[in-house]
C-alpha positions as CSV (number, residue, x, y, z in Angstrom):
1,M,-23.7,17.6,3.3
2,D,-20.2,17.8,4.9
3,R,-17.4,15.4,4.1
4,C,-17.6,13.6,7.5
5,L,-21.3,12.9,6.9
6,M,-20.5,11.6,3.4
7,N,-18.0,9.2,4.8
8,K,-20.6,7.7,7.2
9,S,-23.1,5.0,6.2
10,L,-26.7,6.3,6.9
11,S,-29.5,3.9,7.8
12,D,-33.0,4.4,6.5
13,N,-34.0,5.9,9.9
14,D,-31.0,8.3,9.7
15,V,-32.1,9.5,6.3
16,V,-35.7,10.2,7.5
17,S,-34.5,11.8,10.7
18,F,-32.1,14.0,8.8
19,G,-34.9,15.0,6.4
20,L,-37.2,15.8,9.2
21,L,-34.6,18.0,10.9
22,S,-33.9,19.9,7.6
23,W,-37.7,20.3,6.9
24,N,-38.5,21.6,10.4
25,R,-35.6,24.1,10.1
26,L,-37.0,25.4,6.8
27,Y,-40.8,25.2,7.1
28,G,-41.7,24.3,10.7
29,D,-44.5,21.7,10.8
30,E,-46.4,22.9,7.7
31,G,-46.3,21.5,4.2
32,D,-46.4,18.1,2.5
33,K,-43.9,16.2,4.7
34,A,-44.7,12.9,3.1
35,G,-43.7,14.1,-0.3
36,M,-40.6,15.7,1.0
37,F,-39.6,12.5,2.8
38,L,-40.1,10.5,-0.4
39,N,-38.0,12.8,-2.5
40,F,-35.3,13.0,0.2
41,A,-35.2,9.2,0.6
42,E,-34.9,8.7,-3.2
43,S,-32.1,11.3,-3.4
44,G,-30.4,9.6,-0.5
45,E,-30.7,6.2,-2.2
46,S,-29.3,7.7,-5.4
47,N,-26.3,9.2,-3.7
48,K,-25.7,6.0,-1.7
49,N,-25.5,4.0,-5.0
50,K,-23.3,6.4,-6.8
51,L,-19.6,5.7,-7.0
52,K,-17.4,8.1,-5.0
53,L,-13.9,9.0,-6.1
54,Y,-11.6,10.6,-3.6
55,S,-9.2,12.5,-5.8
56,Y,-6.7,15.3,-6.1
57,W,-6.8,17.3,-9.4
58,R,-3.1,17.1,-10.1
59,S,-2.6,13.4,-9.1
60,S,-1.7,11.3,-12.1
61,C,-2.8,8.2,-10.2
62,S,-6.3,9.8,-9.8
63,Q,-6.3,10.8,-13.4
64,R,-5.9,7.2,-14.5
65,V,-9.1,6.3,-12.6
66,R,-11.0,9.4,-13.9
67,I,-10.2,8.3,-17.5
68,A,-11.4,4.8,-16.8
69,L,-14.7,6.0,-15.3
70,N,-15.3,8.3,-18.2
71,L,-14.5,5.5,-20.8
72,K,-16.9,3.2,-19.0
73,G,-19.6,5.8,-18.8
74,L,-19.9,5.6,-15.0
75,E,-21.3,8.4,-13.1
76,Y,-19.4,9.3,-9.9
77,E,-19.2,11.8,-7.1
78,Y,-15.9,13.7,-7.1
79,I,-14.7,14.2,-3.5
80,P,-11.5,16.4,-3.5
81,V,-8.6,15.6,-1.1
82,N,-6.2,18.5,-0.9
83,L,-2.7,17.1,-0.7
84,L,-1.1,20.4,-0.1
85,K,-3.2,20.9,3.0
86,G,-2.5,17.4,4.2
87,E,-6.1,16.2,3.9
88,H,-4.9,12.8,2.9
89,F,-3.6,12.3,6.4
90,S,-6.9,13.1,8.1
91,P,-8.4,10.3,10.2
92,D,-11.4,10.1,7.9
93,F,-9.3,9.5,4.8
94,L,-6.9,7.1,6.5
95,K,-9.9,4.9,7.1
96,L,-10.2,4.6,3.3
97,N,-6.5,4.2,2.6
98,P,-4.2,3.7,5.5
99,L,-1.2,4.7,3.3
100,G,-2.8,8.2,2.9
101,Y,-2.6,8.1,-0.9
102,V,-5.2,9.2,-3.5
103,P,-7.2,7.9,-5.3
104,A,-9.7,5.9,-3.3
105,L,-12.9,4.6,-4.8
106,V,-16.1,3.8,-2.8
107,D,-18.7,1.5,-4.4
108,G,-21.4,1.0,-1.9
109,E,-19.8,-1.0,0.9
110,I,-16.7,-1.6,-1.0
111,V,-13.6,0.6,-0.6
112,I,-10.6,0.3,-3.0
113,S,-7.4,2.3,-2.9
114,D,-4.4,2.2,-5.3
115,S,-5.2,3.1,-8.9
116,F,-4.1,-0.3,-10.3
117,A,-6.4,-2.1,-7.9
118,I,-9.2,0.3,-8.7
119,L,-8.8,-0.2,-12.5
120,M,-8.9,-4.0,-12.1
121,Y,-12.0,-3.8,-9.9
122,L,-13.8,-1.6,-12.5
123,E,-12.7,-3.9,-15.3
124,E,-14.3,-6.9,-13.6
125,K,-17.5,-5.3,-12.2
126,Y,-18.2,-2.9,-15.0
127,P,-17.2,-4.7,-18.2
128,Q,-18.5,-2.1,-20.7
129,H,-15.6,-0.7,-22.7
130,P,-13.0,-3.2,-21.7
131,L,-9.6,-1.9,-20.6
132,L,-7.8,-5.1,-21.4
133,P,-7.6,-6.9,-24.7
134,S,-8.7,-10.6,-24.9
135,D,-5.4,-11.5,-26.5
136,L,-3.1,-12.9,-23.8
137,Q,0.1,-11.4,-25.2
138,K,-1.4,-7.9,-25.6
139,K,-2.9,-8.2,-22.1
140,A,0.5,-8.9,-20.6
141,L,2.0,-6.0,-22.6
142,N,-0.6,-3.7,-21.0
143,Y,0.4,-4.9,-17.5
144,Q,4.1,-4.3,-18.3
145,A,3.5,-0.8,-19.7
146,A,1.3,0.1,-16.7
147,N,3.9,-1.2,-14.3
148,V,6.7,0.8,-15.9
149,V,4.7,3.9,-15.0
150,C,3.3,3.0,-11.6
151,S,6.4,1.2,-10.3
152,S,9.5,2.7,-12.0
153,I,8.4,6.4,-12.7
154,Q,5.5,7.8,-10.7
155,P,6.6,6.7,-7.1
156,L,9.9,8.4,-7.6
157,Q,8.3,11.8,-8.3
158,N,5.6,11.9,-5.6
159,M,5.4,14.6,-3.1
160,A,7.0,12.7,-0.2
161,V,10.0,11.7,-2.3
162,L,10.5,15.2,-3.8
163,K,10.3,16.7,-0.3
164,Y,13.0,14.3,0.9
165,I,15.3,15.1,-2.0
166,K,14.8,18.8,-1.5
167,E,15.6,18.7,2.3
168,K,18.3,16.0,2.3
169,V,20.1,16.7,-1.0
170,G,19.1,20.2,-2.1
171,P,16.3,22.0,-3.9
172,D,18.4,22.3,-7.1
173,E,18.5,18.5,-7.4
174,V,14.7,17.9,-7.5
175,I,14.0,18.5,-11.2
176,P,17.2,16.6,-12.4
177,W,16.1,13.7,-10.1
178,V,12.7,13.5,-11.6
179,Q,13.8,14.0,-15.2
180,S,16.4,11.2,-15.0
181,H,13.7,8.7,-13.8
182,I,11.1,9.8,-16.3
183,N,13.7,9.7,-19.2
184,K,14.7,6.1,-18.1
185,G,11.1,5.0,-18.0
186,F,10.0,6.7,-21.2
187,A,13.0,5.1,-23.0
188,A,11.9,1.7,-21.8
189,L,8.3,2.3,-23.0
190,E,9.5,3.4,-26.4
191,K,11.3,0.0,-26.8
192,L,8.5,-2.0,-25.2
193,L,5.8,-0.6,-27.4
194,K,7.6,-0.1,-30.7
195,D,6.2,-3.3,-32.3
196,S,2.8,-3.2,-30.8
197,A,1.6,0.3,-30.9
198,G,-1.1,1.3,-33.3
199,K,-3.1,4.4,-32.9
200,Y,-2.7,3.8,-29.2
201,A,-0.2,2.0,-27.0
202,T,-1.0,-1.6,-27.8
203,G,-3.2,-1.4,-30.9
204,N,-6.0,0.7,-32.3
205,E,-8.2,0.5,-29.2
206,V,-7.7,2.4,-26.0
207,S,-6.5,0.0,-23.3
208,M,-5.1,0.1,-19.7
209,A,-1.6,1.0,-20.8
210,D,-2.9,4.3,-22.3
211,L,-4.5,5.2,-19.0
212,F,-1.1,5.1,-17.3
213,I,0.9,6.6,-20.1
214,E,-1.0,9.8,-20.8
215,P,-1.1,11.2,-17.2
216,Q,2.6,10.6,-16.9
217,I,3.3,12.4,-20.2
218,L,1.3,15.4,-19.1
219,G,3.2,15.6,-15.8
220,A,6.5,15.2,-17.7
221,I,5.6,18.1,-20.0
222,K,3.8,20.5,-17.7
223,R,5.5,19.9,-14.3
224,F,9.0,18.7,-15.1
225,S,9.9,20.2,-18.5
226,V,11.0,16.8,-20.0
227,D,12.2,17.1,-23.6
228,M,9.6,14.9,-25.5
229,T,11.5,15.1,-28.8
230,Q,13.5,12.1,-27.4
231,F,10.3,10.0,-27.4
232,P,8.6,10.1,-30.8
233,L,6.2,7.2,-30.2
234,L,5.0,8.6,-26.9
235,S,4.7,12.1,-28.4
236,R,2.5,10.6,-31.2
237,L,0.3,8.8,-28.6
238,H,0.0,12.0,-26.6
239,E,-1.5,13.7,-29.7
240,A,-3.9,10.8,-30.2
241,Y,-5.1,11.1,-26.6
242,S,-5.8,14.8,-27.0
243,E,-8.7,13.9,-29.4
244,L,-10.5,11.7,-26.9
245,P,-13.2,13.4,-24.7
246,A,-12.7,10.7,-21.9
247,F,-9.1,11.8,-21.6
248,Q,-9.7,15.5,-21.9
249,N,-12.5,15.5,-19.3
250,A,-10.1,13.8,-16.9
251,M,-7.3,16.3,-17.3
252,P,-6.1,18.1,-14.1
253,E,-7.3,21.6,-15.1
254,N,-10.8,20.3,-15.8
255,Q,-11.4,19.0,-12.2
256,P,-13.5,21.0,-9.7
257,D,-10.6,21.4,-7.2
258,A,-8.1,22.6,-9.8
259,S,-6.1,25.6,-8.6
260,P,-6.1,28.3,-11.4
261,S,-2.8,29.7,-10.2
262,S,-1.2,26.3,-10.6
263,V,-2.6,25.3,-14.0
264,T,0.1,25.7,-16.6
């Protein structure tokens, strides 16, 4: 089924009509149409109820959501949005997120964009494997750590900003620009988490802060050559995350739209 059709809500009559059209093309008027319709309707219902994640393999924001979905054991349909081809500015995608950013999550009739909003939605609707501790102080610490990444680091390294730096300042200034902001943010995280970190960022259980920190560390290492020896706490957390299947399965190179020539 093509992407345009996936983005459209199908009524029960639409499902049956589409099934009849497909059947006639394949088999003419012969065969057990009733059984086919039943199977097709069940399949359509299953797909309709499944979460849909519009994602780009290398997007750290999308990676946060992929980790959360994995931790909560939620099945979802992965719908790639190629940022390099400008698919995030297509009319269909802009209906999901007018800003044209990934990720976007579709849960039935509900559409949520922005990774922080998506994670909060998942936390409330799907409480299995909580992402936030019950302790109020630790919960606030998770919000702080997440915001260091999503407000003070990641937006300053997204494609639009780097394109602007390259064109207006110069191509040689792109990496130093990114490194300076990552280093500043990582130094803040080291101080923020030094008294609270256990095996993970805010204790011995994976929480929301970890979902923001690990994708940012991966990007810092693989894309921007940040010297992580400056950040011993974050380096230790990075090692701990490497042992978790939910994190590993969400890694950029393990996504269906990953570009082999770009995976480093």
